[in-house]
N, C-alpha and C positions, 0 to 999 in steps of 0.2 A: 503494500500500499504506499502510496507516495505522500510524502508530508506537505506541509504548507507552501513550500517553495518548490515542489516538483521533483524532490530527489528522495530517496529512501530515508525514512526516520528524521526527515527534516534536516539533513546534512546540508549545508552551503555548497553551491557549485564553485565558489570562487574561493581562494584562500582567505582566511581572516586576517585582519591587520595586525601586525606584530611589530615589535621593536627589535632592535638588534642586541640589547643587553639580555643576560640570562634571567634577571628578575625584573619585574615592572619597576621602574625607578620610583614612581608615586607610591606604590605599596611599599617599597623599601624604606622610603622616607618616613613614612606613617610608622611602621613596625619598628623602626631604629627610635624614633622619638617616644613611642609606648614604652619599649623596653627601658630605654634611659629614664623615663618618669617613673616607672614601677619600681625598678632596682635602686634608683636614686644614686648611681655612681657612674663615672665617666666611662665612655667606650673602651678607653685604654685599660682601665681597672677590670672591666668585665672580660676583655680578652685574656688578660694575665690570669683571672681566676679560672675562667674555662680552660685554658691552656694547662693550668696546674693541675685541674682535676682530670684532664685527658692523659697527662703523663703520671699522675700518682696512682690513679686507679688501677692500672695492671699492676704496678709494683706491689700494692697493697694486697691484690689478689694472689700474686706469686708468693708473697711473704705468708700469707694465711695457709696457702696450699702446702708450703714446706713445713710449717709448723704441725699441721694436721698429719702430714705424711710422717714426720719424725716421730709424732705421738702414737702411731700405728705399729711401729717396729718393736 
């Protein structure tokens, strides 16, 4: 069954308008402002905290796994 614009399921026949950036710049500005407002910290500090979490989480998991393995022997 054809959709309202004459194609199956209403899919457009022409490509949709898109920008060259990987994310919508307007959406990114809004998200960035909301995150900064909610967290109340600067973007640099947020990047450092997130980076520290990304680095420390696997290290902590390895330490816990090694301790549990040592306790099993």
